[in-house]
C-alpha positions in Angstrom: 10.0 -20.0 -5.2 8.6 -16.1 -5.3 11.4 -13.7 -4.4 10.4 -10.1 -3.3 13.0 -7.6 -3.0 12.4 -4.3 -0.8 12.7 -3.0 2.5 10.2 -3.8 5.0 9.4 -0.3 5.9 8.2 0.6 2.0 4.6 1.2 1.7 4.8 -0.5 -1.7 6.8 -3.6 -0.3 4.2 -3.9 2.4 1.5 -4.1 0.2 3.2 -7.3 -1.5 4.1 -8.9 1.9 0.7 -8.3 3.0 -1.0 -10.0 -0.2 1.4 -12.8 -0.3 0.6 -13.8 3.4 -3.2 -13.6 2.4 -2.9 -15.8 -0.1 -0.7 -18.2 1.8 2.5 -17.9 -0.7 5.9 -19.1 0.1 8.6 -16.3 -0.8 11.8 -15.2 0.1 12.2 -11.5 0.9 15.6 -9.8 0.3 16.6 -6.3 1.3 16.8 -3.8 -1.2 16.3 0.2 -1.2 16.8 2.7 1.3 19.9 1.9 3.9 20.4 -1.2 1.7 20.9 0.4 -1.6 20.5 -0.9 -5.1 23.4 -3.0 -6.2 24.1 -3.3 -10.0 22.3 -6.7 -9.8 19.2 -5.3 -8.7 19.5 -2.3 -11.0 19.8 -5.1 -13.8 16.3 -6.1 -12.9 14.6 -2.7 -12.0 16.3 0.3 -14.0 14.1 2.7 -11.8 16.0 1.9 -8.9 13.0 1.6 -6.7 11.2 -1.1 -4.7 9.7 -3.5 -4.9 10.8 -6.2 -7.6 9.8 -9.6 -7.8 10.9 -12.7 -9.6 8.6 -15.7 -10.0 9.2 -18.5 -12.3 11.5 -16.6 -14.7 9.4 -13.5 -14.8 11.0 -10.2 -13.2 8.3 -7.6 -12.3 8.3 -4.2 -11.0 5.8 -1.5 -9.9 3.8 -2.5 -7.0 0.2 -2.5 -8.2 0.9 -4.5 -11.2 2.7 -6.9 -8.8 -0.2 -7.0 -7.1 -2.6 -8.0 -10.1 -0.1 -10.5 -11.2 -0.1 -12.4 -8.0 -3.7 -12.2 -7.6 -4.6 -13.1 -11.1 -1.8 -16.3 -10.9 -2.8 -17.5 -7.5 -6.2 -16.3 -6.6 -8.6 -16.5 -9.8 -12.0 -17.0 -9.1 -11.6 -15.5 -5.4 -12.5 -12.1 -3.8 -8.9 -11.3 -4.7 -9.4 -11.8 -8.5 -13.2 -12.2 -9.3 -13.8 -13.9 -12.9 -16.3 -11.0 -13.7 -14.4 -8.3 -15.0 -16.9 -5.6 -13.8 -16.4 -7.3 -10.1 -12.7 -6.8 -10.6 -13.0 -3.2 -11.7 -14.8 -2.2 -8.5 -11.5 -2.5 -6.4 -9.2 -1.9 -9.5 -10.1 1.6 -9.5 -8.9 2.4 -6.1 -5.4 0.7 -6.8 -4.7 3.5 -9.3 -6.3 6.1 -6.9 -4.0 5.4 -4.5 -1.4 6.6 -6.6 -2.5 10.1 -6.3 -3.2 9.7 -2.5 0.5 8.7 -2.2 1.6 11.9 -3.9 -0.7 14.0 -1.5 0.7 12.4 1.5 4.3 11.9 0.6 5.7 15.7 1.6 4.1 15.4 5.2 5.3 11.9 5.6 8.7 12.6 4.7 9.0 15.7 6.8 7.1 14.2 10.1 9.1 10.9 9.6 12.6 11.6 8.0 13.2 15.2 9.0 14.3 16.4 12.5 11.5 18.5 13.8 13.7 21.8 13.9 14.2 21.3 10.2 10.6 20.5 9.3 8.9 22.6 6.3 5.6 23.6 8.0 4.3 25.0 5.0 4.8 21.8 3.1 3.2 19.7 6.1 0.2 22.0 5.8 -0.4 21.9 2.0 0.0 18.1 2.2 -2.3 17.6 5.1 -5.0 19.7 3.3 -4.6 17.6 0.2 -4.5 14.4 1.9 -7.5 15.3 4.0 -9.7 16.2 1.0 -8.9 12.6 -0.4 -9.6 10.9 2.7 -13.0 12.3 2.9 -13.9 11.1 -0.5 -12.5 7.8 0.8 -14.7 8.3 4.1 -17.8 8.9 1.9 -17.6 5.8 -0.2 -16.6 3.4 2.7 -20.0 4.9 4.4 -22.0 2.8 1.6 -19.5 -0.3 1.5 -17.5 -2.2 3.8 -14.8 -2.6 1.5 -13.2 -0.6 -1.5 -13.5 -4.1 -3.3 -16.9 -4.4 -2.7 -18.6 -6.8 -0.3 -15.8 -8.7 0.5 -12.2 -7.8 1.3 -10.0 -8.0 -1.8 -7.3 -6.6 -4.0 -8.6 -3.0 -4.4 -8.1 -2.7 -0.3 -4.4 -3.2 -0.4 -2.9 -0.2 -1.6 -5.0 2.3 0.3 -4.9 -0.2 3.2 -1.1 0.6 3.6 -1.7 4.5 3.3 -4.5 4.7 5.9 -2.2 3.0 8.4 0.2 6.3 8.1 -2.7 8.5 8.2 -3.8 7.1 11.5 0.0 7.1 12.8 1.2 10.4 12.1 1.0 13.1 14.5 -1.7 15.4 12.6 -4.9 16.9 13.0 -7.3 14.3 11.6 -11.3 15.2 11.1 -13.6 12.8 12.3 -14.1 10.2 9.4 -16.1 7.3 10.9 -16.4 5.0 7.9 -12.8 5.5 7.5 -11.7 4.5 11.1 -14.1 1.5 11.0 -12.5 0.4 7.7 -9.1 0.6 9.5 -10.6 -1.2 12.2 -11.4 -4.1 10.1 -8.1 -4.0 8.3 -6.4 -4.1 12.0 -8.1 -7.5 12.6 -6.4 -9.2 9.7 -3.3 -10.7 11.0 -1.2 -10.2 7.7 -2.1 -6.8 7.9 -1.0 -6.2 11.6 2.3 -8.4 10.5 3.6 -6.1 7.6 1.6 -3.0 7.6 1.3 -2.1 11.1 5.1 -1.5 12.0 6.6 1.6 13.1 6.7 4.4 10.5 10.2 5.1 9.5 
């Protein structure tokens, strides 16, 4: 059975749980990271001491987007999650790597607004992070004005990484510009049961 290690409030763990449910996979999730720490046995699997890590048929793998690609290739070849045409896969694949840059932009304001007491927050760091994240969300909005999904005509793997981050974008108490295509994409994501179950949880 697939085993997924990682705390449920991690963006990167949410990605895997969401995909696993979309694919109907059986899995065993085990807590790691955050308040659960990283015991020696976990560090032996993942020397980075980060989440998530998976074990599947003897394969130990870390890095969330690499895991997404592995699961889609193994369990969903020929579907919208892993099209056989490399060009079709590439349409969504680029957004998986783009998300890494977005995560860097959003992280300071997320950490300050979710995990720092209001009186101790760094307003300048929040403002700079919001500016950077907003610029990238404008790019995303412009793209989504031309296509229903980042993966193309159908929901696919490329929607999952940024799908986790757009939830934070809309949950954080920030001044957001009107980005209608982005909001419409978020509404489509919210209609997916696995997204509601694993991603739309309280920020912590």
